[in-house]
All heavy atoms as an XYZ file, in Angstrom:
713
protein
N       6.384     22.415    -11.649
C       6.562     21.062    -11.087
C       6.920     21.184     -9.627
O       7.413     22.185     -9.135
C       7.670     20.323    -11.830
C       7.290     19.726    -13.118
S       6.090     18.449    -12.923
C       5.438     18.406    -14.485
N       6.822     20.089     -8.936
C       7.127     20.021     -7.526
C       8.614     19.880     -7.357
O       9.328     19.489     -8.225
C       6.406     18.800     -6.823
O       6.767     17.646     -7.525
C       4.899     18.978     -6.869
N       9.082     20.206     -6.152
C      10.505     20.016     -5.829
C      10.728     18.596     -5.427
O       9.730     17.849     -5.149
C      10.950     20.973     -4.712
O      10.163     20.713     -3.532
C      10.771     22.444     -5.108
N      11.969     18.158     -5.338
C      12.279     16.747     -5.074
C      11.696     16.223     -3.713
O      11.420     15.096     -3.555
C      13.805     16.505     -5.141
O      14.416     17.288     -4.138
N      11.541     17.176     -2.746
C      11.027     16.726     -1.455
C       9.518     16.701     -1.498
O       8.865     16.365     -0.507
C      11.539     17.635     -0.328
C      11.091     19.058     -0.465
O      10.662     19.497     -1.496
N      11.219     19.798      0.622
N       8.836     17.026     -2.633
C       7.411     16.997     -2.708
C       6.947     15.892     -3.658
O       5.826     15.935     -4.122
C       6.905     18.395     -3.208
C       7.145     19.481     -2.200
C       6.768     20.834     -2.759
O       6.855     21.029     -4.003
O       6.385     21.682     -1.998
N       7.842     14.989     -3.998
C       7.443     13.911     -4.870
C       6.468     12.955     -4.137
O       6.650     12.729     -2.972
C       8.654     13.102     -5.318
C       9.688     13.859     -6.173
C      10.920     12.985     -6.448
C       9.061     14.327     -7.489
N       5.505     12.439     -4.839
C       4.569     11.480     -4.254
C       5.057     10.071     -4.496
O       5.313      9.679     -5.640
C       3.198     11.647     -4.863
C       2.214     10.608     -4.296
C       0.866     10.775     -4.866
N       0.010      9.692     -4.258
C      -1.277      9.678     -4.357
N      -1.882     10.674     -5.022
N      -1.975      8.726     -3.832
N       5.160      9.301     -3.459
C       5.501      7.895     -3.527
C       4.264      7.143     -4.002
O       3.234      7.193     -3.388
C       5.978      7.336     -2.226
C       6.323      5.863     -2.130
C       7.480      5.523     -3.026
C       6.568      5.474     -0.667
N       4.403      6.468     -5.154
C       3.281      5.654     -5.648
C       3.128      4.392     -4.797
O       4.077      3.929     -4.187
C       3.524      5.231     -7.099
C       3.133      6.264     -8.136
C       3.951      6.534     -9.175
C       1.966      6.918     -8.012
C       3.593      7.431    -10.150
C       1.597      7.856     -8.976
C       2.392      8.113    -10.058
N       1.911      3.821     -4.794
C       1.660      2.600     -4.013
C       2.141      1.338     -4.741
O       1.688      0.242     -4.408
C       0.142      2.610     -3.810
C      -0.431      3.346     -4.967
C       0.668      4.368     -5.312
N       2.967      1.466     -5.710
C       3.542      0.304     -6.454
C       5.026      0.576     -6.721
O       5.515      1.704     -6.552
C       2.786      0.035     -7.742
C       2.810      1.208     -8.709
C       3.833      1.588     -9.565
C       1.787      2.211     -8.935
N       3.514      2.667    -10.307
C       2.261      3.103     -9.898
C       0.514      2.425     -8.366
C       1.492      4.152    -10.371
C      -0.217      3.483     -8.831
C       0.263      4.345     -9.792
N       5.724     -0.450     -7.103
C       7.136     -0.276     -7.438
C       7.310     -0.511     -8.927
O       6.418     -1.000     -9.610
C       7.989     -1.326     -6.703
O       7.566     -2.618     -7.081
C       7.897     -1.134     -5.188
N       8.512     -0.150     -9.398
C       8.855     -0.359    -10.810
C       9.162     -1.790    -11.046
O       9.194     -2.603    -10.146
N       9.473     -2.157    -12.313
C       9.794     -3.525    -12.670
C      10.943     -4.126    -11.918
O      11.013     -5.329    -11.659
C      10.032     -3.521    -14.158
C       9.850     -2.134    -14.612
C       9.516     -1.260    -13.457
N      11.880     -3.277    -11.493
C      13.048     -3.742    -10.777
C      12.898     -3.678     -9.256
O      13.821     -3.821     -8.523
C      14.333     -3.002    -11.228
C      14.148     -1.462    -11.113
O      13.034     -1.030    -10.735
O      15.107     -0.728    -11.374
N      11.681     -3.361     -8.823
C      11.402     -3.311     -7.353
C      11.727     -1.949     -6.746
O      11.521     -1.805     -5.516
N      12.190     -1.037     -7.498
C      12.503      0.313     -6.964
C      11.276      1.183     -6.871
O      10.308      0.985     -7.620
C      13.533      1.007     -7.857
C      14.866      0.347     -7.839
C      15.904      1.128     -8.688
C      17.272      0.412     -8.670
N      18.228      1.103     -9.510
N      11.224      2.085     -5.890
C      10.010      2.939     -5.696
C       9.808      3.800     -6.957
O      10.712      4.179     -7.643
C      10.362      3.789     -4.475
C      11.793      3.594     -4.234
C      12.274      2.366     -4.958
N       8.551      4.099     -7.186
C       8.149      5.057     -8.232
C       7.563      6.265     -7.597
O       6.859      6.261     -6.601
C       7.030      4.419     -9.118
S       7.566      2.961    -10.036
N       7.809      7.386     -8.238
C       7.405      8.685     -7.705
C       6.664      9.530     -8.771
O       6.851      9.329     -9.996
C       8.570      9.492     -7.161
C       9.288      8.906     -6.094
C      10.390      8.054     -6.277
C       8.901      9.146     -4.772
C      11.018      7.475     -5.228
C       9.580      8.554     -3.711
C      10.636      7.706     -3.965
N       5.782     10.391     -8.339
C       5.065     11.302     -9.229
C       5.484     12.717     -8.870
O       5.491     13.141     -7.699
C       3.552     11.141     -9.013
C       2.666     12.138     -9.809
C       2.829     11.969    -11.317
C       1.220     11.982     -9.351
N       5.802     13.521     -9.869
C       6.130     14.870     -9.732
C       5.045     15.687    -10.483
O       5.063     15.709    -11.704
C       7.526     15.200    -10.272
O       7.780     16.593    -10.181
N       4.161     16.337     -9.744
C       3.100     17.133    -10.399
C       2.550     18.171     -9.421
O       2.646     17.956     -8.217
C       1.965     16.244    -10.873
O       1.053     17.064    -11.593
C       1.329     15.491     -9.769
N       2.036     19.240     -9.921
C       1.342     20.212     -9.105
C      -0.157     19.959     -9.058
O      -0.894     20.634     -8.342
C       1.553     21.605     -9.675
C       3.017     22.055     -9.529
O       3.669     21.602     -8.599
O       3.514     22.842    -10.383
N      -0.614     18.919     -9.830
C      -2.064     18.663     -9.964
C      -2.400     17.417     -9.123
O      -2.296     16.272     -9.594
C      -2.414     18.398    -11.425
C      -3.882     18.176    -11.640
O      -4.683     18.330    -10.701
O      -4.276     17.886    -12.781
N      -2.837     17.607     -7.885
C      -3.216     16.458     -7.012
C      -4.480     15.737     -7.489
O      -4.757     14.671     -7.043
C      -3.381     16.942     -5.585
C      -2.072     17.324     -4.980
O      -1.028     16.868     -5.325
N      -2.133     18.247     -4.007
N      -5.217     16.370     -8.406
C      -6.434     15.734     -8.948
C      -6.220     15.161    -10.351
O      -7.213     14.762    -10.980
N      -4.988     15.112    -10.813
C      -4.706     14.588    -12.099
C      -4.908     13.039    -12.151
O      -5.114     12.395    -11.190
N      -4.845     12.563    -13.395
C      -5.109     11.120    -13.673
C      -4.210     10.224    -12.792
O      -4.700      9.334    -12.171
C      -4.922     10.861    -15.107
C      -5.030      9.325    -15.421
C      -6.320      8.774    -15.487
C      -3.883      8.510    -15.586
C      -6.416      7.420    -15.721
C      -4.067      7.178    -15.805
C      -5.294      6.621    -15.889
O      -5.462      5.283    -16.118
N      -2.902     10.455    -12.789
C      -2.022      9.577    -12.048
C      -2.219      9.672    -10.523
O      -2.171      8.672     -9.853
C      -0.533      9.828    -12.386
C      -0.166      9.510    -13.817
S      -0.551      7.781    -14.249
C       0.627      6.897    -13.253
N      -2.533     10.852    -10.048
C      -2.821     11.011     -8.589
C      -4.074     10.242     -8.214
O      -4.150      9.596     -7.211
C      -2.956     12.506     -8.249
O      -1.782     13.159     -8.342
N      -5.114     10.392     -9.081
C      -6.384      9.657     -8.834
C      -6.163      8.153     -8.918
O      -6.699      7.389     -8.096
C      -7.503     10.106     -9.805
C      -7.965     11.497     -9.527
C      -9.254     11.845    -10.316
N      -9.275     11.312    -11.695
C      -8.880     11.890    -12.760
N      -8.279     13.064    -12.694
N      -8.973     11.282    -13.955
N      -5.360      7.725     -9.879
C      -5.105      6.270     -9.995
C      -4.371      5.789     -8.753
O      -4.753      4.725     -8.202
C      -4.210      6.043    -11.241
C      -3.747      4.604    -11.470
C      -4.920      3.672    -11.728
C      -2.766      4.539    -12.597
N      -3.374      6.554     -8.273
C      -2.664      6.115     -7.069
C      -3.624      6.086     -5.855
O      -3.586      5.163     -5.038
C      -1.491      7.075     -6.788
N      -4.499      7.031     -5.747
C      -5.479      7.128     -4.651
C      -6.361      5.895     -4.677
O      -6.618      5.248     -3.645
C      -6.336      8.357     -4.770
C      -5.668      9.673     -4.418
O      -4.549      9.613     -3.813
O      -6.122     10.750     -4.778
N      -6.801      5.526     -5.882
C      -7.679      4.338     -6.022
C      -6.926      3.056     -5.651
O      -7.480      2.202     -4.970
C      -8.270      4.228     -7.447
C      -9.259      5.314     -7.719
O      -9.882      5.899     -6.815
N      -9.408      5.616     -9.011
N      -5.725      2.925     -6.104
C      -4.922      1.717     -5.777
C      -4.678      1.648     -4.226
O      -4.749      0.583     -3.685
C      -3.678      1.683     -6.652
C      -4.048      1.339     -8.103
C      -2.733      0.587     -6.132
C      -2.908      1.383     -9.055
N      -4.345      2.797     -3.672
C      -4.134      2.800     -2.225
C      -5.409      2.331     -1.494
O      -5.331      1.573     -0.578
C      -3.796      4.214     -1.724
C      -2.377      4.634     -2.027
C      -2.091      6.003     -1.543
O      -2.995      6.742     -1.047
O      -0.898      6.464     -1.662
N      -6.561      2.789     -1.977
C      -7.822      2.359     -1.372
C      -8.049      0.849     -1.461
O      -8.437      0.211     -0.482
C      -8.970      3.137     -2.054
O     -10.216      2.725     -1.490
N      -7.772      0.314     -2.640
C      -7.872     -1.164     -2.822
C      -6.885     -1.870     -1.896
O      -7.259     -2.918     -1.266
C      -7.636     -1.524     -4.294
C      -7.450     -3.035     -4.476
C      -8.755     -1.010     -5.147
N      -5.644     -1.427     -1.796
C      -4.642     -2.021     -1.002
C      -5.086     -2.010      0.499
O      -4.914     -3.078      1.187
C      -3.285     -1.391     -1.143
C      -2.675     -1.686     -2.498
C      -1.411     -0.857     -2.720
O      -1.232      0.233     -2.250
N      -0.501     -1.420     -3.485
N      -5.596     -0.959      0.964
C      -6.005     -0.859      2.350
C      -7.225     -1.717      2.587
O      -7.347     -2.413      3.650
C      -6.277      0.591      2.760
C      -5.055      1.499      2.754
C      -5.489      2.937      3.036
C      -4.019      1.026      3.734
N      -8.125     -1.832      1.646
C      -9.274     -2.716      1.752
C      -8.860     -4.148      1.779
O      -9.412     -4.941      2.624
N      -7.909     -4.543      0.947
C      -7.383     -5.899      0.953
C      -6.742     -6.241      2.327
O      -6.945     -7.337      2.856
C      -6.355     -6.123     -0.146
O      -7.013     -5.866     -1.430
C      -5.783     -7.486     -0.147
N      -6.003     -5.292      2.866
C      -5.336     -5.544      4.178
C      -6.400     -5.733      5.267
O      -6.263     -6.621      6.109
C      -4.447     -4.318      4.534
N      -7.503     -4.985      5.198
C      -8.605     -5.130      6.184
C      -9.199     -6.507      6.039
O      -9.469     -7.196      7.082
C      -9.608     -4.021      5.951
O      -9.016     -2.778      6.148
C     -10.837     -4.205      6.973
N      -9.489     -6.960      4.822
C     -10.073     -8.278      4.582
C      -9.154     -9.394      5.091
O      -9.613    -10.332      5.742
C     -10.389     -8.452      3.166
C     -11.538     -7.601      2.651
C     -11.718     -7.649      1.138
O     -11.089     -8.497      0.483
O     -12.456     -6.826      0.575
N      -7.858     -9.175      4.839
C      -6.903    -10.247      5.290
C      -6.795    -10.295      6.794
O      -6.662    -11.410      7.385
C      -5.498     -9.997      4.684
C      -5.323    -10.434      3.266
C      -4.020     -9.888      2.669
C      -5.316    -11.975      3.153
N      -6.855     -9.156      7.427
C      -6.813     -9.170      8.908
C      -8.036     -9.890      9.464
O      -7.911    -10.666     10.422
C      -6.776     -7.704      9.401
C      -6.729     -7.536     10.891
C      -5.506     -8.216     11.538
C      -6.710     -6.052     11.279
N      -9.225     -9.600      8.928
C     -10.429    -10.337      9.350
C     -10.279    -11.852      9.158
O     -10.632    -12.648     10.033
C     -11.637     -9.806      8.630
C     -12.004     -8.395      9.016
O     -11.588     -7.920     10.076
O     -12.764     -7.743      8.228
N      -9.718    -12.209      8.003
C      -9.527    -13.639      7.738
C      -8.504    -14.237      8.700
O      -8.690    -15.346      9.229
C      -8.945    -13.803      6.301
C      -8.705    -15.218      5.898
C      -8.181    -15.323      4.464
O      -7.928    -14.313      3.805
N      -7.921    -16.520      4.016
N      -7.465    -13.454      9.037
C      -6.444    -14.013      9.947
C      -7.051    -14.250     11.356
O      -6.763    -15.250     11.996
C      -5.284    -13.005     10.059
N      -7.868    -13.338     11.791
C      -8.483    -13.464     13.085
C      -9.335    -14.741     13.126
O      -9.263    -15.529     14.071
C      -9.356    -12.224     13.432
C      -8.438    -11.034     13.651
C     -10.233    -12.463     14.604
C      -9.135     -9.686     13.716
N     -10.093    -14.965     12.097
C     -10.940    -16.201     12.015
C     -10.029    -17.463     11.967
O     -10.341    -18.456     12.610
C     -11.813    -16.155     10.743
C     -12.898    -15.094     10.859
O     -13.195    -14.607     11.983
O     -13.450    -14.756      9.767
N      -8.966    -17.413     11.183
C      -8.110    -18.636     11.020
C      -7.327    -18.921     12.332
O      -7.045    -20.068     12.606
C      -7.116    -18.390      9.887
C      -7.858    -18.416      8.493
S      -6.730    -18.106      7.160
C      -5.805    -19.632      7.078
N      -6.991    -17.883     13.105
C      -6.286    -18.120     14.327
C      -7.192    -18.810     15.396
O      -6.697    -19.563     16.225
C      -5.703    -16.825     14.873
C      -4.555    -16.260     14.107
C      -4.185    -14.856     14.581
C      -3.354    -17.176     14.206
N      -8.428    -18.588     15.311
C      -9.398    -19.246     16.251
C      -9.651    -20.635     15.823
O      -9.829    -21.511     16.641
C     -10.710    -18.385     16.332
C     -11.757    -19.133     17.090
C     -10.441    -17.014     16.860
N      -9.714    -20.869     14.520
C     -10.028    -22.230     13.980
C      -8.832    -23.127     13.966
O      -7.692    -22.681     14.222
C     -10.556    -22.040     12.519
N      -9.049    -24.387     13.743
C      -7.974    -25.362     13.571
C      -7.563    -25.318     12.098
O      -8.060    -26.114     11.260
C      -8.436    -26.752     14.005
C      -7.334    -27.763     14.008
O      -6.147    -27.359     14.058
O      -7.645    -28.974     13.875
N      -6.601    -24.448     11.791
C      -6.235    -24.218     10.363
C      -5.023    -24.985     10.041
O      -4.033    -25.084     10.797
C      -5.942    -22.699     10.170
O      -7.099    -21.977     10.574
C      -5.657    -22.396      8.687
N      -4.990    -25.529      8.851
C      -3.856    -26.318      8.370
C      -2.617    -25.493      8.191
O      -2.733    -24.326      7.834
C      -4.256    -27.021      6.998
N      -1.431    -26.047      8.438
C      -0.211    -25.273      8.302
C       0.001    -24.637      6.975
O       0.474    -23.511      6.867
C       0.889    -26.305      8.626
C       0.227    -27.353      9.438
C      -1.180    -27.377      8.970
N      -0.345    -25.336      5.897
C      -0.183    -24.746      4.537
C      -1.085    -23.545      4.386
O      -0.669    -22.543      3.727
C      -0.530    -25.755      3.453
C       0.569    -26.826      3.330
O       1.691    -26.616      3.807
O       0.242    -27.902      2.694
N      -2.250    -23.591      4.931
C      -3.155    -22.405      4.853
C      -2.618    -21.250      5.667
O      -2.731    -20.090      5.273
C      -4.564    -22.800      5.344
C      -5.266    -23.725      4.391
O      -4.888    -23.776      3.202
O      -6.163    -24.461      4.870
N      -2.019    -21.535      6.795
C      -1.400    -20.511      7.609
C      -0.184    -19.870      6.904
O      -0.016    -18.668      6.992
C      -0.997    -21.047      8.997
C      -2.157    -21.431      9.909
S      -3.266    -20.023     10.227
C      -2.310    -19.112     11.434
N       0.567    -20.699      6.226
C       1.733    -20.138      5.451
C       1.239    -19.214      4.338
O       1.828    -18.134      4.130
C       2.567    -21.256      4.890
C       3.600    -21.792      5.913
C       4.583    -22.706      5.205
N       4.021    -24.005      4.811
C       3.857    -25.050      5.647
N       4.243    -24.939      6.887
N       3.342    -26.145      5.248
N       0.162    -19.586      3.650
C      -0.353    -18.741      2.649
C      -0.880    -17.476      3.178
O      -0.699    -16.341      2.665
C      -1.469    -19.468      1.880
C      -2.198    -18.680      0.740
C      -1.166    -18.220     -0.312
C      -3.301    -19.516      0.123
N      -1.592    -17.549      4.337
C      -2.032    -16.329      5.007
C      -0.893    -15.443      5.413
O      -0.969    -14.247      5.209
C      -2.907    -16.729      6.261
C      -3.347    -15.603      7.096
C      -4.339    -14.708      6.334
C      -3.960    -16.068      8.407
N       0.146    -16.038      5.912
C       1.338    -15.239      6.332
C       1.951    -14.529      5.134
O       2.339    -13.344      5.224
C       2.385    -16.093      7.027
N       2.009    -15.170      3.985
C       2.533    -14.616      2.780
C       1.666    -13.447      2.321
O       2.155    -12.389      2.009
C       2.617    -15.666      1.669
C       3.098    -15.149      0.370
C       3.085    -16.228     -0.727
C       3.516    -15.654     -2.048
N       3.338    -16.593     -3.139
N       0.352    -13.635      2.342
C      -0.600    -12.587      1.918
C      -0.551    -11.383      2.885
O      -0.614    -10.235      2.489
C      -1.978    -13.152      1.786
C      -2.129    -14.091      0.632
O      -1.360    -14.089     -0.311
N      -3.129    -14.956      0.704
N      -0.485    -11.691      4.181
C      -0.391    -10.623      5.190
C       0.900     -9.837      5.009
O       0.907     -8.610      5.220
C      -0.493    -11.180      6.612
C      -1.868    -11.592      7.034
C      -1.828    -12.321      8.381
C      -2.805    -10.392      7.182
N       1.989    -10.491      4.685
C       3.273     -9.804      4.478
C       3.142     -8.827      3.364
O       3.614     -7.688      3.435
C       4.393    -10.842      4.227
O       4.489    -11.706      5.378
C       5.715    -10.165      4.018
N       2.576     -9.256      2.247
C       2.359     -8.378      1.127
C       1.454     -7.185      1.435
O       1.703     -6.058      1.039
N       0.378     -7.456      2.184
C      -0.556     -6.411      2.570
C       0.120     -5.418      3.535
O      -0.111     -4.194      3.422
C      -1.781     -7.010      3.214
N       0.979     -5.901      4.419
C       1.632     -5.028      5.357
C       2.615     -4.142      4.567
O       2.759     -2.947      4.793
C       2.368     -5.846      6.423
C       3.217     -5.021      7.424
C       2.362     -4.053      8.138
C       3.893     -5.959      8.378
N       3.327     -4.718      3.584
C       4.273     -3.980      2.747
C       3.507     -2.835      2.029
O       3.943     -1.682      2.025
C       4.957     -4.873      1.736
C       5.924     -4.196      0.809
C       6.277     -4.985     -0.421
N       5.066     -5.258     -1.180
C       4.602     -6.422     -1.510
N       5.275     -7.549     -1.202
N       3.496     -6.606     -2.222
N       2.373     -3.197      1.431
C       1.590     -2.196      0.746
C       1.085     -1.112      1.709
O       1.096      0.081      1.351
C       0.398     -2.851      0.057
C       0.830     -3.743     -1.138
O       1.974     -3.609     -1.598
O      -0.046     -4.597     -1.535
N       0.587     -1.511      2.840
C       0.051     -0.548      3.842
C       1.164      0.378      4.306
O       0.936      1.581      4.471
C      -0.574     -1.307      4.999
O      -1.607     -2.190      4.493
C      -1.134     -0.397      6.014
N       2.311     -0.125      4.547
C       3.445      0.721      4.941
C       3.833      1.738      3.884
O       4.144      2.890      4.162
C       4.653     -0.120      5.365
C       4.516     -0.857      6.660
C       5.717     -1.814      6.882
C       4.398      0.103      7.827
N       3.765      1.291      2.630
C       4.075      2.200      1.499
C       3.053      3.341      1.472
O       3.324      4.500      1.237
C       4.110      1.462      0.210
C       4.570      2.345     -0.968
C       4.704      1.612     -2.289
N       5.831      0.713     -2.240
C       5.787     -0.606     -2.393
N       4.636     -1.199     -2.527
N       6.830     -1.333     -2.302
N       1.756      2.965      1.648
C       0.661      3.977      1.645
C       0.879      4.937      2.798
O       0.818      6.141      2.645
C      -0.718      3.316      1.752
C      -1.827      4.342      2.012
C      -1.014      2.504      0.494
N       1.200      4.421      3.980
C       1.408      5.301      5.156
C       2.573      6.219      4.956
O       2.555      7.386      5.304
C       1.610      4.437      6.378
N       3.651      5.683      4.361
C       4.833      6.520      4.077
C       4.495      7.632      3.091
O       4.851      8.808      3.302
C       5.989      5.650      3.503
O       6.321      4.653      4.510
C       7.243      6.485      3.153
N       3.844      7.287      2.061
C       3.447      8.226      1.025
C       2.551      9.363      1.638
O       2.791     10.568      1.423
C       2.705      7.575     -0.139
O       2.271      8.506     -1.085
N       1.553      8.938      2.364
C       0.647      9.909      2.975
C       1.308     10.756      4.025
O       1.043     11.969      4.137
C      -0.594      9.219      3.529
C      -1.489      8.605      2.455
C      -2.721      8.011      2.975
N      -3.496      7.451      1.861
C      -4.695      6.859      2.020
N      -5.216      6.763      3.219
N      -5.367      6.442      0.966
N       2.202     10.127      4.753
C       2.963     10.902      5.774
C       3.811     11.970      5.151
O       3.858     13.078      5.663
N       4.441     11.655      4.023
C       5.258     12.639      3.372
C       4.459     13.835      2.851
O       4.899     14.957      2.874
C       6.044     12.003      2.219
C       7.168     11.134      2.631
N       8.168     10.745      1.819
C       7.479     10.543      3.836
C       9.028      9.998      2.451
N       8.616      9.876      3.684
N       3.226     13.477      2.369
C       2.394     14.557      1.844
C       1.827     15.431      2.950
O       1.517     16.603      2.729
C       1.278     13.964      0.999
C       1.788     13.478     -0.351
C       0.673     12.932     -1.191
N       0.412     11.550     -0.823
C      -0.750     10.923     -0.919
N      -1.796     11.582     -1.417
N      -0.909      9.706     -0.497
N       1.715     14.902      4.188
C       1.190     15.681      5.275
C       2.233     16.605      5.875
O       1.879     17.632      6.407
C       0.740     14.729      6.419
C      -0.562     13.963      6.178
C      -0.825     13.002      7.346
C      -1.717     14.922      6.011
N       3.492     16.219      5.754
C       4.585     17.045      6.312
C       4.626     18.445      5.704
O       4.790     19.423      6.422
C       5.916     16.339      6.101
C       6.108     15.130      6.950
C       7.401     14.379      6.647
O       8.176     14.841      5.758
O       7.555     13.309      7.236
N       4.473     18.547      4.398
C       4.437     19.861      3.728
C       5.775     20.623      3.897
O       6.670     20.172      4.575
N       5.819     21.779      3.264
C       7.090     22.575      3.325
C       7.199     23.269      4.644
O       6.313     23.533      5.344
C       6.892     23.546      2.177
C       5.423     23.622      1.866
C       4.835     22.339      2.368
Protein backbone atom coordinates (compact mmCIF):
# COMPACT_ATOMS: atom_id res chain seq x y z
CA UNK A 1 0.00 0.00 0.00
CA UNK A 2 0.98 3.62 -0.37
CA UNK A 3 2.17 5.77 2.49
CA UNK A 4 -0.07 8.50 3.89
CA UNK A 5 1.63 11.20 1.81
CA UNK A 6 0.87 9.19 -1.36
CA UNK A 7 -2.88 9.04 -0.93
CA UNK A 8 -4.89 10.15 -3.94
CA UNK A 9 -7.53 12.78 -3.33
CA UNK A 10 -10.73 11.72 -5.05
CA UNK A 11 -12.66 14.27 -7.15
CA UNK A 12 -15.66 13.87 -4.82
CA UNK A 13 -16.35 14.18 -1.12
CA UNK A 14 -17.96 11.83 1.34
CA UNK A 15 -21.54 12.17 2.59
CA UNK A 16 -20.44 14.57 5.31
CA UNK A 17 -18.47 16.77 2.88
CA UNK A 18 -15.07 15.50 4.00
CA UNK A 19 -12.44 14.60 1.40
CA UNK A 20 -12.11 10.99 0.23
CA UNK A 21 -8.77 9.37 -0.49
CA UNK A 22 -7.53 6.25 -2.26
CA UNK A 23 -4.62 4.21 -0.99
CA UNK A 24 -3.34 1.82 -3.64
CA UNK A 25 -0.23 0.88 -5.58
CA UNK A 26 -2.34 0.23 -8.70
CA UNK A 27 -2.80 3.49 -10.63
CA UNK A 28 -4.70 1.55 -13.31
CA UNK A 29 -7.16 -0.04 -10.89
CA UNK A 30 -10.91 0.36 -11.03
CA UNK A 31 -11.14 3.21 -8.49
CA UNK A 32 -8.24 5.10 -10.07
CA UNK A 33 -9.86 4.83 -13.51
CA UNK A 34 -13.21 5.90 -12.08
CA UNK A 35 -11.60 8.95 -10.47
CA UNK A 36 -9.80 9.78 -13.75
CA UNK A 37 -13.09 9.59 -15.66
CA UNK A 38 -14.95 11.76 -13.16
CA UNK A 39 -12.12 14.32 -13.22
CA UNK A 40 -12.40 14.42 -17.00
CA UNK A 41 -16.16 15.02 -16.82
CA UNK A 42 -15.71 17.74 -14.19
CA UNK A 43 -13.11 19.57 -16.28
CA UNK A 44 -15.31 19.28 -19.37
CA UNK A 45 -18.26 20.73 -17.46
CA UNK A 46 -16.10 23.63 -16.26
CA UNK A 47 -15.06 24.35 -19.86
CA UNK A 48 -18.67 24.34 -21.03
CA UNK A 49 -19.74 26.64 -18.19
CA UNK A 50 -16.92 29.06 -18.97
CA UNK A 51 -18.05 29.24 -22.61
CA UNK A 52 -21.63 29.80 -21.44
CA UNK A 53 -20.51 32.54 -19.03
CA UNK A 54 -18.65 34.38 -21.78
CA UNK A 55 -21.77 34.34 -23.95
CA UNK A 56 -24.04 35.43 -21.09
CA UNK A 57 -21.80 38.33 -20.10
CA UNK A 58 -22.04 39.75 -23.62
CA UNK A 59 -25.82 39.28 -23.81
CA UNK A 60 -28.51 41.04 -21.82
CA UNK A 61 -28.99 38.22 -19.30
CA UNK A 62 -31.64 38.19 -16.59
CA UNK A 63 -30.38 38.45 -12.99
CA UNK A 64 -31.87 35.06 -12.06
CA UNK A 65 -29.99 33.43 -14.92
CA UNK A 66 -26.77 35.13 -13.83
CA UNK A 67 -27.26 33.86 -10.25
CA UNK A 68 -27.73 30.32 -11.53
CA UNK A 69 -24.62 30.68 -13.67
CA UNK A 70 -22.64 31.95 -10.67
CA UNK A 71 -23.83 28.98 -8.60
CA UNK A 72 -22.84 26.52 -11.34
CA UNK A 73 -19.47 28.23 -11.88
CA UNK A 74 -18.78 28.08 -8.14
CA UNK A 75 -19.36 24.32 -8.14
CA UNK A 76 -17.22 23.86 -11.24
CA UNK A 77 -14.41 25.93 -9.72
CA UNK A 78 -14.56 23.84 -6.52
CA UNK A 79 -14.33 20.64 -8.57
CA UNK A 80 -11.51 22.00 -10.73
CA UNK A 81 -9.50 23.04 -7.69
CA UNK A 82 -9.94 19.57 -6.18
CA UNK A 83 -8.69 18.01 -9.45
CA UNK A 84 -5.71 20.38 -9.54
CA UNK A 85 -4.86 19.65 -5.90
CA UNK A 86 -5.08 15.90 -6.46
CA UNK A 87 -2.94 16.00 -9.60
CA UNK A 88 -0.45 18.35 -7.99
CA UNK A 89 0.04 15.98 -5.07
CA UNK A 90 0.62 13.09 -7.45
CA UNK A 91 3.22 15.09 -9.40
CA UNK A 92 5.24 15.98 -6.32
CA UNK A 93 6.31 12.38 -5.72
CA UNK A 94 8.67 11.23 -2.98
